[in-house]
C-alpha positions as CSV (number, residue, x, y, z in Angstrom):
1,M,-88.6,32.2,-3.4
2,P,-88.5,28.5,-4.6
3,R,-87.0,29.9,-7.9
4,Q,-84.2,31.6,-5.9
5,I,-83.6,28.4,-4.0
6,L,-83.3,26.4,-7.3
7,E,-81.0,29.0,-8.7
8,R,-78.8,28.8,-5.6
9,I,-78.8,25.0,-5.8
10,E,-77.8,25.2,-9.5
11,E,-75.1,27.8,-8.7
12,T,-73.8,25.6,-5.9
13,E,-73.8,22.5,-8.2
14,K,-71.9,24.5,-10.8
15,K,-69.4,25.6,-8.1
16,A,-69.1,22.0,-6.9
17,Q,-68.6,20.9,-10.6
18,R,-65.8,23.5,-11.1
19,I,-64.2,22.4,-7.8
20,I,-64.3,18.7,-9.0
21,E,-62.9,19.7,-12.4
22,T,-60.1,21.7,-10.8
23,G,-59.3,18.9,-8.4
24,Q,-59.3,16.4,-11.3
25,K,-56.9,18.7,-13.2
26,E,-54.7,19.1,-10.2
27,K,-54.7,15.4,-9.6
28,E,-53.6,14.7,-13.2
29,E,-50.9,17.4,-13.0
30,M,-49.6,15.9,-9.7
31,A,-49.6,12.4,-11.2
32,K,-47.6,13.7,-14.3
33,Q,-45.2,15.6,-12.0
34,A,-44.7,12.5,-9.8
35,Q,-44.1,10.4,-12.9
36,K,-41.6,12.9,-14.3
37,E,-39.7,13.0,-11.0
38,A,-39.7,9.2,-10.8
39,Q,-38.2,9.0,-14.3
40,E,-35.6,11.6,-13.3
41,I,-34.7,9.6,-10.2
42,I,-34.4,6.4,-12.2
43,A,-32.3,8.1,-14.8
44,K,-30.0,9.5,-12.1
45,S,-29.8,6.0,-10.4
46,H,-28.8,4.5,-13.7
47,Q,-26.2,7.2,-14.3
48,D,-24.8,6.7,-10.7
49,A,-24.7,3.0,-11.2
50,R,-22.8,3.4,-14.5
51,G,-20.4,5.7,-12.7
52,E,-19.9,3.2,-9.9
53,G,-19.4,0.5,-12.4
54,E,-16.7,2.5,-14.1
55,K,-14.9,3.1,-10.8
56,T,-15.1,-0.5,-9.9
57,K,-13.8,-1.5,-13.4
58,K,-10.9,0.9,-13.1
59,R,-10.1,-0.3,-9.6
60,L,-10.2,-4.0,-10.7
61,L,-8.0,-3.3,-13.7
62,Q,-5.4,-1.5,-11.5
63,E,-5.5,-4.4,-9.1
64,A,-5.0,-6.9,-12.0
65,E,-2.1,-4.9,-13.3
66,E,-0.4,-4.8,-9.9
67,E,-1.0,-8.6,-9.6
68,I,0.6,-9.1,-13.1
69,K,3.6,-7.0,-12.0
70,R,4.0,-9.0,-8.8
71,I,3.7,-12.4,-10.6
72,T,6.1,-11.2,-13.4
73,K,8.7,-10.1,-10.8
74,Q,8.3,-13.4,-8.9
75,F,8.8,-15.4,-12.2
76,E,11.8,-13.3,-13.1
77,I,13.4,-14.1,-9.7
78,E,12.7,-17.8,-10.2
79,R,14.1,-17.6,-13.8
80,K,17.3,-16.0,-12.5
81,T,17.6,-18.6,-9.8
82,I,17.1,-21.5,-12.3
83,Q,19.6,-19.8,-14.6
84,E,22.2,-19.5,-11.8
85,N,21.7,-23.1,-10.7
86,G,22.0,-24.2,-14.3
87,R,25.3,-22.3,-14.6
88,K,26.6,-23.9,-11.4
89,N,25.5,-27.3,-12.6
90,S,26.6,-27.0,-16.2
91,R,30.2,-28.1,-15.4
92,E,28.9,-31.3,-13.8
93,I,26.4,-31.8,-16.6
94,V,29.2,-31.5,-19.2
95,Q,31.3,-34.0,-17.3
96,F,28.4,-36.4,-17.1
97,V,27.7,-36.1,-20.8
98,V,31.4,-36.6,-21.7
99,Q,31.6,-39.7,-19.5
100,R,28.5,-41.2,-21.0
101,A,29.8,-40.5,-24.5
102,K,33.2,-42.0,-23.7
103,K,31.5,-45.0,-22.2
104,F,29.3,-45.3,-25.3
105,W,32.2,-45.1,-27.7
106,V,34.3,-47.5,-25.7
107,E,31.5,-50.1,-25.6
108,S,30.7,-49.6,-29.3
């Protein structure tokens, strides 16, 4: 009877050891799986961030191009205005220059 009890104790200890080993293996597998999933999530986050960065870059470039067009148009309007004013005033300028030249030649 005591031998049977010892054998049952040993058998129970072996079962307990197998349960512990199985639990240890499962724990290690779960940790590996969790680490793998975390790496996949991080990789996807990086990929998403790059995608958002590209979208933002494209949007900002488009906005910059639109601003350049707007400024170019504004400067073209101002250039035409200055050119027209210059044409209008050119007669007066020529008269002024001619008068100054006559005055200079007369005084010389």
